[in-house]
Backbone atoms as SQL, in Angstrom:
CREATE TABLE atoms (id INTEGER PRIMARY KEY, chain TEXT, resi INTEGER, resn TEXT, atom TEXT, x REAL, y REAL, z REAL);
INSERT INTO atoms VALUES
  (1, 'A', 1, 'MET', 'N', 0.844, -1.163, 0.000),
  (2, 'A', 1, 'MET', 'CA', 0.000, 0.000, 0.000),
  (3, 'A', 1, 'MET', 'C', 0.893, 1.232, 0.000),
  (4, 'A', 2, 'HIS', 'N', 0.638, 2.120, -0.862),
  (5, 'A', 2, 'HIS', 'CA', 1.430, 3.345, -0.968),
  (6, 'A', 2, 'HIS', 'C', 0.527, 4.543, -0.725),
  (7, 'A', 3, 'SER', 'N', 0.929, 5.385, 0.218),
  (8, 'A', 3, 'SER', 'CA', 0.147, 6.586, 0.528),
  (9, 'A', 3, 'SER', 'C', 0.732, 7.773, -0.228),
  (10, 'A', 4, 'PRO', 'N', -0.105, 8.500, -0.948),
  (11, 'A', 4, 'PRO', 'CA', 0.383, 9.672, -1.688),
  (12, 'A', 4, 'PRO', 'C', 0.965, 10.715, -0.723),
  (13, 'A', 5, 'GLY', 'N', 2.063, 11.328, -1.124),
  (14, 'A', 5, 'GLY', 'CA', 2.671, 12.377, -0.340),
  (15, 'A', 5, 'GLY', 'C', 3.659, 11.891, 0.713),
  (16, 'A', 6, 'LEU', 'N', 3.737, 10.577, 0.938),
  (17, 'A', 6, 'LEU', 'CA', 4.685, 10.039, 1.918),
  (18, 'A', 6, 'LEU', 'C', 5.940, 9.572, 1.213),
  (19, 'A', 7, 'GLN', 'N', 7.075, 9.873, 1.797),
  (20, 'A', 7, 'GLN', 'CA', 8.338, 9.381, 1.255),
  (21, 'A', 7, 'GLN', 'C', 8.653, 8.029, 1.873),
  (22, 'A', 8, 'GLU', 'N', 9.329, 7.202, 1.114),
  (23, 'A', 8, 'GLU', 'CA', 9.723, 5.887, 1.602),
  (24, 'A', 8, 'GLU', 'C', 11.193, 5.891, 1.971),
  (25, 'A', 9, 'GLN', 'N', 11.523, 5.177, 3.029),
  (26, 'A', 9, 'GLN', 'CA', 12.905, 5.027, 3.440),
  (27, 'A', 9, 'GLN', 'C', 13.110, 3.564, 3.817),
  (28, 'A', 10, 'THR', 'N', 13.978, 2.880, 3.095),
  (29, 'A', 10, 'THR', 'CA', 14.277, 1.489, 3.406),
  (30, 'A', 10, 'THR', 'C', 15.079, 1.435, 4.698),
  (31, 'A', 11, 'ILE', 'N', 14.607, 0.648, 5.660),
  (32, 'A', 11, 'ILE', 'CA', 15.315, 0.544, 6.931),
  (33, 'A', 11, 'ILE', 'C', 16.059, -0.786, 7.072),
  (34, 'A', 12, 'TYR', 'N', 15.786, -1.743, 6.177),
  (35, 'A', 12, 'TYR', 'CA', 16.533, -3.000, 6.145),
  (36, 'A', 12, 'TYR', 'C', 16.442, -3.580, 4.747),
  (37, 'A', 13, 'HIS', 'N', 17.550, -4.084, 4.273),
  (38, 'A', 13, 'HIS', 'CA', 17.573, -4.780, 2.990),
  (39, 'A', 13, 'HIS', 'C', 18.537, -5.944, 3.128),
  (40, 'A', 14, 'ALA', 'N', 18.036, -7.164, 2.903),
  (41, 'A', 14, 'ALA', 'CA', 18.867, -8.365, 3.052),
  (42, 'A', 14, 'ALA', 'C', 20.003, -8.364, 2.035),
  (43, 'A', 15, 'ASN', 'N', 21.118, -8.869, 2.458),
  (44, 'A', 15, 'ASN', 'CA', 22.272, -9.019, 1.572),
  (45, 'A', 15, 'ASN', 'C', 21.887, -9.989, 0.456),
  (46, 'A', 16, 'PRO', 'N', 21.954, -9.586, -0.810),
  (47, 'A', 16, 'PRO', 'CA', 21.542, -10.466, -1.909),
  (48, 'A', 16, 'PRO', 'C', 22.360, -11.752, -1.986),
  (49, 'A', 17, 'ASN', 'N', 23.573, -11.755, -1.469),
  (50, 'A', 17, 'ASN', 'CA', 24.395, -12.965, -1.481),
  (51, 'A', 17, 'ASN', 'C', 23.898, -14.013, -0.491),
  (52, 'A', 18, 'VAL', 'N', 23.132, -13.590, 0.509),
  (53, 'A', 18, 'VAL', 'CA', 22.637, -14.503, 1.541),
  (54, 'A', 18, 'VAL', 'C', 21.355, -15.208, 1.088),
  (55, 'A', 19, 'ASN', 'N', 20.585, -14.568, 0.230),
  (56, 'A', 19, 'ASN', 'CA', 19.292, -15.091, -0.190),
  (57, 'A', 19, 'ASN', 'C', 19.342, -16.532, -0.705),
  (58, 'A', 20, 'PRO', 'N', 20.238, -16.887, -1.627),
  (59, 'A', 20, 'PRO', 'CA', 20.255, -18.276, -2.099),
  (60, 'A', 20, 'PRO', 'C', 20.572, -19.276, -0.983),
  (61, 'A', 21, 'THR', 'N', 21.440, -18.898, -0.053),
  (62, 'A', 21, 'THR', 'CA', 21.779, -19.795, 1.051),
  (63, 'A', 21, 'THR', 'C', 20.576, -20.010, 1.965),
  (64, 'A', 22, 'LEU', 'N', 19.898, -18.922, 2.342),
  (65, 'A', 22, 'LEU', 'CA', 18.710, -19.048, 3.194),
  (66, 'A', 22, 'LEU', 'C', 17.616, -19.868, 2.523),
  (67, 'A', 23, 'LYS', 'N', 17.416, -19.643, 1.223),
  (68, 'A', 23, 'LYS', 'CA', 16.394, -20.404, 0.495),
  (69, 'A', 23, 'LYS', 'C', 16.754, -21.880, 0.450),
  (70, 'A', 24, 'SER', 'N', 18.014, -22.194, 0.246),
  (71, 'A', 24, 'SER', 'CA', 18.462, -23.583, 0.221),
  (72, 'A', 24, 'SER', 'C', 18.252, -24.261, 1.577),
  (73, 'A', 25, 'ILE', 'N', 18.592, -23.558, 2.648),
  (74, 'A', 25, 'ILE', 'CA', 18.400, -24.106, 3.992),
  (75, 'A', 25, 'ILE', 'C', 16.916, -24.330, 4.263),
  (76, 'A', 26, 'ARG', 'N', 16.090, -23.324, 3.944),
  (77, 'A', 26, 'ARG', 'CA', 14.650, -23.440, 4.147),
  (78, 'A', 26, 'ARG', 'C', 14.075, -24.620, 3.369),
  (79, 'A', 27, 'ASP', 'N', 14.474, -24.770, 2.112),
  (80, 'A', 27, 'ASP', 'CA', 13.961, -25.858, 1.279),
  (81, 'A', 27, 'ASP', 'C', 14.391, -27.217, 1.821),
  (82, 'A', 28, 'HIS', 'N', 15.623, -27.319, 2.303),
  (83, 'A', 28, 'HIS', 'CA', 16.116, -28.586, 2.859),
  (84, 'A', 28, 'HIS', 'C', 15.343, -28.961, 4.131),
  (85, 'A', 29, 'ILE', 'N', 15.182, -27.987, 5.044),
  (86, 'A', 29, 'ILE', 'CA', 14.447, -28.270, 6.278),
  (87, 'A', 29, 'ILE', 'C', 12.994, -28.602, 5.962),
  (88, 'A', 30, 'HIS', 'N', 12.410, -27.905, 4.994),
  (89, 'A', 30, 'HIS', 'CA', 11.036, -28.183, 4.573),
  (90, 'A', 30, 'HIS', 'C', 10.909, -29.638, 4.120),
  (91, 'A', 31, 'HIS', 'N', 11.848, -30.095, 3.301),
  (92, 'A', 31, 'HIS', 'CA', 11.837, -31.474, 2.802),
  (93, 'A', 31, 'HIS', 'C', 11.938, -32.476, 3.959),
  (94, 'A', 32, 'VAL', 'N', 12.840, -32.220, 4.907),
  (95, 'A', 32, 'VAL', 'CA', 13.012, -33.108, 6.060),
  (96, 'A', 32, 'VAL', 'C', 11.730, -33.163, 6.888),
  (97, 'A', 33, 'CYS', 'N', 11.143, -31.996, 7.147),
  (98, 'A', 33, 'CYS', 'CA', 9.923, -31.946, 7.960),
  (99, 'A', 33, 'CYS', 'C', 8.757, -32.647, 7.280),
  (100, 'A', 34, 'ARG', 'N', 8.620, -32.456, 5.969),
  (101, 'A', 34, 'ARG', 'CA', 7.525, -33.115, 5.232),
  (102, 'A', 34, 'ARG', 'C', 7.640, -34.637, 5.303),
  (103, 'A', 35, 'GLN', 'N', 8.852, -35.147, 5.369),
  (104, 'A', 35, 'GLN', 'CA', 9.063, -36.598, 5.471),
  (105, 'A', 35, 'GLN', 'C', 8.704, -37.133, 6.853),
  (106, 'A', 36, 'HIS', 'N', 8.580, -36.246, 7.845),
  (107, 'A', 36, 'HIS', 'CA', 8.345, -36.687, 9.217),
  (108, 'A', 36, 'HIS', 'C', 7.045, -36.142, 9.807),
  (109, 'A', 37, 'VAL', 'N', 6.075, -35.828, 8.940),
  (110, 'A', 37, 'VAL', 'CA', 4.757, -35.408, 9.402),
  (111, 'A', 37, 'VAL', 'C', 4.155, -36.539, 10.230),
  (112, 'A', 38, 'ASN', 'N', 3.462, -36.157, 11.297),
  (113, 'A', 38, 'ASN', 'CA', 2.827, -37.082, 12.247),
  (114, 'A', 38, 'ASN', 'C', 3.834, -37.824, 13.117),
  (115, 'A', 39, 'ARG', 'N', 5.055, -37.335, 13.182),
  (116, 'A', 39, 'ARG', 'CA', 6.072, -37.921, 14.056),
  (117, 'A', 39, 'ARG', 'C', 6.352, -36.971, 15.210),
  (118, 'A', 40, 'TYR', 'N', 6.698, -37.548, 16.348),
  (119, 'A', 40, 'TYR', 'CA', 6.999, -36.774, 17.553),
  (120, 'A', 40, 'TYR', 'C', 8.461, -36.337, 17.502),
  (121, 'A', 41, 'VAL', 'N', 8.689, -35.027, 17.658),
  (122, 'A', 41, 'VAL', 'CA', 10.041, -34.478, 17.543),
  (123, 'A', 41, 'VAL', 'C', 10.326, -33.476, 18.670),
  (124, 'A', 42, 'ARG', 'N', 11.607, -33.217, 18.844),
  (125, 'A', 42, 'ARG', 'CA', 12.065, -32.105, 19.687),
  (126, 'A', 42, 'ARG', 'C', 12.733, -31.122, 18.744),
  (127, 'A', 43, 'VAL', 'N', 12.365, -29.850, 18.868),
  (128, 'A', 43, 'VAL', 'CA', 12.877, -28.807, 17.991),
  (129, 'A', 43, 'VAL', 'C', 13.605, -27.762, 18.849),
  (130, 'A', 44, 'GLU', 'N', 14.816, -27.421, 18.441),
  (131, 'A', 44, 'GLU', 'CA', 15.556, -26.358, 19.113),
  (132, 'A', 44, 'GLU', 'C', 15.768, -25.224, 18.122),
  (133, 'A', 45, 'THR', 'N', 15.491, -23.998, 18.573),
  (134, 'A', 45, 'THR', 'CA', 15.646, -22.833, 17.715),
  (135, 'A', 45, 'THR', 'C', 17.023, -22.209, 17.914),
  (136, 'A', 46, 'MET', 'N', 17.374, -21.294, 17.038),
  (137, 'A', 46, 'MET', 'CA', 18.647, -20.584, 17.143),
  (138, 'A', 46, 'MET', 'C', 18.775, -19.833, 18.458),
  (139, 'A', 47, 'ASP', 'N', 17.648, -19.417, 19.029),
  (140, 'A', 47, 'ASP', 'CA', 17.656, -18.667, 20.282),
  (141, 'A', 47, 'ASP', 'C', 17.727, -19.566, 21.511),
  (142, 'A', 48, 'GLY', 'N', 17.777, -20.891, 21.295),
  (143, 'A', 48, 'GLY', 'CA', 17.887, -21.820, 22.408),
  (144, 'A', 48, 'GLY', 'C', 16.564, -22.308, 22.969),
  (145, 'A', 49, 'ASP', 'N', 15.442, -21.890, 22.382),
  (146, 'A', 49, 'ASP', 'CA', 14.144, -22.394, 22.818),
  (147, 'A', 49, 'ASP', 'C', 13.986, -23.832, 22.349),
  (148, 'A', 50, 'VAL', 'N', 13.376, -24.675, 23.192),
  (149, 'A', 50, 'VAL', 'CA', 13.179, -26.087, 22.865),
  (150, 'A', 50, 'VAL', 'C', 11.689, -26.403, 22.980),
  (151, 'A', 51, 'PHE', 'N', 11.165, -27.063, 21.952),
  (152, 'A', 51, 'PHE', 'CA', 9.756, -27.442, 21.916),
  (153, 'A', 51, 'PHE', 'C', 9.665, -28.908, 21.534),
  (154, 'A', 52, 'GLU', 'N', 8.702, -29.619, 22.112),
  (155, 'A', 52, 'GLU', 'CA', 8.422, -30.997, 21.722),
  (156, 'A', 52, 'GLU', 'C', 6.991, -31.084, 21.249),
  (157, 'A', 53, 'GLY', 'N', 6.772, -31.910, 20.247),
  (158, 'A', 53, 'GLY', 'CA', 5.426, -32.101, 19.740),
  (159, 'A', 53, 'GLY', 'C', 5.432, -32.918, 18.470),
  (160, 'A', 54, 'ILE', 'N', 4.302, -32.948, 17.826),
  (161, 'A', 54, 'ILE', 'CA', 4.099, -33.739, 16.612),
  (162, 'A', 54, 'ILE', 'C', 4.036, -32.790, 15.424),
  (163, 'A', 55, 'ILE', 'N', 4.828, -33.066, 14.406),
  (164, 'A', 55, 'ILE', 'CA', 4.773, -32.264, 13.177),
  (165, 'A', 55, 'ILE', 'C', 3.438, -32.548, 12.499),
  (166, 'A', 56, 'VAL', 'N', 2.617, -31.501, 12.347),
  (167, 'A', 56, 'VAL', 'CA', 1.324, -31.688, 11.698),
  (168, 'A', 56, 'VAL', 'C', 1.293, -31.132, 10.281),
  (169, 'A', 57, 'HIS', 'N', 2.202, -30.185, 9.989),
  (170, 'A', 57, 'HIS', 'CA', 2.205, -29.595, 8.645),
  (171, 'A', 57, 'HIS', 'C', 3.480, -28.769, 8.470),
  (172, 'A', 58, 'CYS', 'N', 3.876, -28.596, 7.239),
  (173, 'A', 58, 'CYS', 'CA', 5.021, -27.759, 6.919),
  (174, 'A', 58, 'CYS', 'C', 4.720, -27.104, 5.574),
  (175, 'A', 59, 'ASP', 'N', 4.696, -25.759, 5.572),
  (176, 'A', 59, 'ASP', 'CA', 4.310, -25.068, 4.356),
  (177, 'A', 59, 'ASP', 'C', 4.829, -23.631, 4.378),
  (178, 'A', 60, 'LYS', 'N', 5.330, -23.151, 3.251),
  (179, 'A', 60, 'LYS', 'CA', 5.760, -21.765, 3.067),
  (180, 'A', 60, 'LYS', 'C', 6.715, -21.283, 4.156),
  (181, 'A', 61, 'GLY', 'N', 7.668, -22.118, 4.515),
  (182, 'A', 61, 'GLY', 'CA', 8.684, -21.710, 5.468),
  (183, 'A', 61, 'GLY', 'C', 8.284, -21.826, 6.925),
  (184, 'A', 62, 'ILE', 'N', 7.134, -22.448, 7.198),
  (185, 'A', 62, 'ILE', 'CA', 6.643, -22.583, 8.570),
  (186, 'A', 62, 'ILE', 'C', 6.434, -24.067, 8.901),
  (187, 'A', 63, 'LEU', 'N', 6.934, -24.470, 10.069),
  (188, 'A', 63, 'LEU', 'CA', 6.690, -25.804, 10.624),
  (189, 'A', 63, 'LEU', 'C', 5.585, -25.667, 11.650),
  (190, 'A', 64, 'TYR', 'N', 4.533, -26.485, 11.553),
  (191, 'A', 64, 'TYR', 'CA', 3.430, -26.463, 12.504),
  (192, 'A', 64, 'TYR', 'C', 3.582, -27.663, 13.433),
  (193, 'A', 65, 'LEU', 'N', 3.806, -27.370, 14.712),
  (194, 'A', 65, 'LEU', 'CA', 4.092, -28.389, 15.714),
  (195, 'A', 65, 'LEU', 'C', 2.927, -28.453, 16.700),
  (196, 'A', 66, 'LYS', 'N', 2.312, -29.635, 16.818),
  (197, 'A', 66, 'LYS', 'CA', 1.195, -29.842, 17.739),
  (198, 'A', 66, 'LYS', 'C', 1.746, -30.223, 19.105),
  (199, 'A', 67, 'GLN', 'N', 1.367, -29.438, 20.106),
  (200, 'A', 67, 'GLN', 'CA', 1.787, -29.709, 21.473),
  (201, 'A', 67, 'GLN', 'C', 0.543, -30.110, 22.265),
  (202, 'A', 68, 'PRO', 'N', 0.386, -31.412, 22.525),
  (203, 'A', 68, 'PRO', 'CA', -0.818, -31.882, 23.218),
  (204, 'A', 68, 'PRO', 'C', -0.917, -31.329, 24.638),
  (205, 'A', 69, 'GLY', 'N', -2.151, -30.935, 24.999),
  (206, 'A', 69, 'GLY', 'CA', -2.449, -30.563, 26.364),
  (207, 'A', 69, 'GLY', 'C', -1.806, -29.316, 26.889),
  (208, 'A', 70, 'LYS', 'N', -1.447, -28.361, 26.031),
  (209, 'A', 70, 'LYS', 'CA', -0.798, -27.140, 26.495),
  (210, 'A', 70, 'LYS', 'C', -1.761, -25.954, 26.536),
  (211, 'A', 71, 'GLY', 'N', -3.002, -26.146, 26.108),
  (212, 'A', 71, 'GLY', 'CA', -3.927, -25.028, 26.024),
  (213, 'A', 71, 'GLY', 'C', -4.752, -24.842, 27.284),
  (214, 'A', 72, 'MET', 'N', -5.693, -23.935, 27.205),
  (215, 'A', 72, 'MET', 'CA', -6.588, -23.664, 28.317),
  (216, 'A', 72, 'MET', 'C', -7.685, -24.719, 28.339),
  (217, 'A', 73, 'GLY', 'N', -8.117, -25.098, 29.525),
  (218, 'A', 73, 'GLY', 'CA', -9.178, -26.091, 29.664),
  (219, 'A', 73, 'GLY', 'C', -10.483, -25.585, 29.083),
  (220, 'A', 74, 'ARG', 'N', -11.241, -26.480, 28.466),
  (221, 'A', 74, 'ARG', 'CA', -12.508, -26.100, 27.849),
  (222, 'A', 74, 'ARG', 'C', -13.685, -26.715, 28.578),
  (223, 'A', 75, 'SER', 'N', -13.437, -27.512, 29.608),
  (224, 'A', 75, 'SER', 'CA', -14.521, -28.138, 30.342),
  (225, 'A', 75, 'SER', 'C', -14.263, -27.970, 31.831),
  (226, 'A', 76, 'PHE', 'N', -15.167, -28.503, 32.636),
  (227, 'A', 76, 'PHE', 'CA', -15.012, -28.389, 34.078),
  (228, 'A', 76, 'PHE', 'C', -13.981, -29.366, 34.616),
  (229, 'A', 77, 'SER', 'N', -13.607, -30.352, 33.840),
  (230, 'A', 77, 'SER', 'CA', -12.587, -31.318, 34.250),
  (231, 'A', 77, 'SER', 'C', -11.211, -30.684, 34.129),
  (232, 'A', 78, 'GLN', 'N', -10.392, -30.814, 35.151),
  (233, 'A', 78, 'GLN', 'CA', -9.048, -30.245, 35.116),
  (234, 'A', 78, 'GLN', 'C', -8.110, -31.056, 34.241),
  (235, 'A', 79, 'ASN', 'N', -8.505, -32.226, 33.815),
  (236, 'A', 79, 'ASN', 'CA', -7.637, -33.095, 33.021),
  (237, 'A', 79, 'ASN', 'C', -7.845, -32.932, 31.526),
  (238, 'A', 80, 'TYR', 'N', -8.758, -32.060, 31.096),
  (239, 'A', 80, 'TYR', 'CA', -9.044, -31.886, 29.671),
  (240, 'A', 80, 'TYR', 'C', -8.449, -30.577, 29.181),
  (241, 'A', 81, 'TYR', 'N', -7.579, -30.666, 28.210),
  (242, 'A', 81, 'TYR', 'CA', -6.952, -29.475, 27.648),
  (243, 'A', 81, 'TYR', 'C', -6.980, -29.550, 26.128),
  (244, 'A', 82, 'ASN', 'N', -7.003, -28.383, 25.498),
  (245, 'A', 82, 'ASN', 'CA', -6.918, -28.301, 24.037),
  (246, 'A', 82, 'ASN', 'C', -5.480, -28.529, 23.593),
  (247, 'A', 83, 'ASP', 'N', -5.323, -29.020, 22.385),
  (248, 'A', 83, 'ASP', 'CA', -4.002, -29.087, 21.782),
  (249, 'A', 83, 'ASP', 'C', -3.648, -27.704, 21.237),
  (250, 'A', 84, 'VAL', 'N', -2.367, -27.392, 21.213),
  (251, 'A', 84, 'VAL', 'CA', -1.888, -26.118, 20.688),
  (252, 'A', 84, 'VAL', 'C', -1.064, -26.403, 19.444),
  (253, 'A', 85, 'ILE', 'N', -1.288, -25.644, 18.379),
  (254, 'A', 85, 'ILE', 'CA', -0.471, -25.739, 17.177),
  (255, 'A', 85, 'ILE', 'C', 0.489, -24.556, 17.193),
  (256, 'A', 86, 'LEU', 'N', 1.779, -24.862, 17.283),
  (257, 'A', 86, 'LEU', 'CA', 2.807, -23.842, 17.374),
  (258, 'A', 86, 'LEU', 'C', 3.474, -23.667, 16.014),
  (259, 'A', 87, 'PRO', 'N', 3.379, -22.478, 15.385),
  (260, 'A', 87, 'PRO', 'CA', 4.075, -22.248, 14.114),
  (261, 'A', 87, 'PRO', 'C', 5.520, -21.821, 14.376),
  (262, 'A', 88, 'LEU', 'N', 6.473, -22.483, 13.733),
  (263, 'A', 88, 'LEU', 'CA', 7.895, -22.157, 13.878),
  (264, 'A', 88, 'LEU', 'C', 8.479, -21.852, 12.511),
  (265, 'A', 89, 'VAL', 'N', 9.266, -20.794, 12.405),
  (266, 'A', 89, 'VAL', 'CA', 9.885, -20.398, 11.139),
  (267, 'A', 89, 'VAL', 'C', 11.049, -21.340, 10.849),
  (268, 'A', 90, 'LEU', 'N', 11.077, -21.932, 9.662),
  (269, 'A', 90, 'LEU', 'CA', 12.069, -22.963, 9.335),
  (270, 'A', 90, 'LEU', 'C', 13.507, -22.491, 9.451),
  (271, 'A', 91, 'TYR', 'N', 13.824, -21.280, 8.980),
  (272, 'A', 91, 'TYR', 'CA', 15.222, -20.876, 8.990),
  (273, 'A', 91, 'TYR', 'C', 15.715, -20.493, 10.379),
  (274, 'A', 92, 'GLU', 'N', 14.829, -20.489, 11.385),
  (275, 'A', 92, 'GLU', 'CA', 15.252, -20.243, 12.764),
  (276, 'A', 92, 'GLU', 'C', 15.515, -21.544, 13.526),
  (277, 'A', 93, 'LEU', 'N', 15.276, -22.680, 12.880),
  (278, 'A', 93, 'LEU', 'CA', 15.462, -23.960, 13.555),
  (279, 'A', 93, 'LEU', 'C', 16.920, -24.384, 13.486),
  (280, 'A', 94, 'LEU', 'N', 17.417, -24.858, 14.600),
  (281, 'A', 94, 'LEU', 'CA', 18.805, -25.279, 14.695),
  (282, 'A', 94, 'LEU', 'C', 18.915, -26.800, 14.698),
  (283, 'A', 95, 'VAL', 'N', 18.055, -27.462, 15.473),
  (284, 'A', 95, 'VAL', 'CA', 18.095, -28.919, 15.598),
  (285, 'A', 95, 'VAL', 'C', 16.665, -29.455, 15.603),
  (286, 'A', 96, 'ILE', 'N', 16.427, -30.526, 14.853),
  (287, 'A', 96, 'ILE', 'CA', 15.179, -31.277, 14.921),
  (288, 'A', 96, 'ILE', 'C', 15.554, -32.709, 15.248),
  (289, 'A', 97, 'THR', 'N', 15.073, -33.201, 16.380),
  (290, 'A', 97, 'THR', 'CA', 15.415, -34.552, 16.823),
  (291, 'A', 97, 'THR', 'C', 14.161, -35.411, 16.793),
  (292, 'A', 98, 'LEU', 'N', 14.206, -36.533, 16.097),
  (293, 'A', 98, 'LEU', 'CA', 13.101, -37.472, 16.057),
  (294, 'A', 98, 'LEU', 'C', 13.086, -38.230, 17.374),
  (295, 'A', 99, 'MET', 'N', 11.943, -38.198, 18.069),
  (296, 'A', 99, 'MET', 'CA', 11.807, -38.872, 19.359),
  (297, 'A', 99, 'MET', 'C', 11.148, -40.219, 19.118),
  (298, 'A', 100, 'LEU', 'N', 11.838, -41.278, 19.407),
  (299, 'A', 100, 'LEU', 'CA', 11.331, -42.631, 19.197),
  (300, 'A', 100, 'LEU', 'C', 10.624, -43.102, 20.452),
  (301, 'A', 101, 'LEU', 'N', 9.399, -43.551, 20.286),
  (302, 'A', 101, 'LEU', 'CA', 8.595, -44.031, 21.419),
  (303, 'A', 101, 'LEU', 'C', 8.668, -45.525, 21.521);
């Protein structure tokens, strides 16, 4: 959207030399994740955050991780919780570990 009368100033522009590398990494992780849909994994991000759950989908640079029982209760029973779908950006992932049950 462009507003008439406003000047534009670029405040960030990615290094064009980095783009092919990031795209290659994203495509590789996407391929790995698609092969392991419905599998239980542990995911570590570049920032050191760790999440466990089931890969439910991977699309357009996003991994969707289902974390059972992490949501707010929807009934009067304290043992019933909603599942949470956590979207994670593929190029921020550092480690994906397949958890064997």
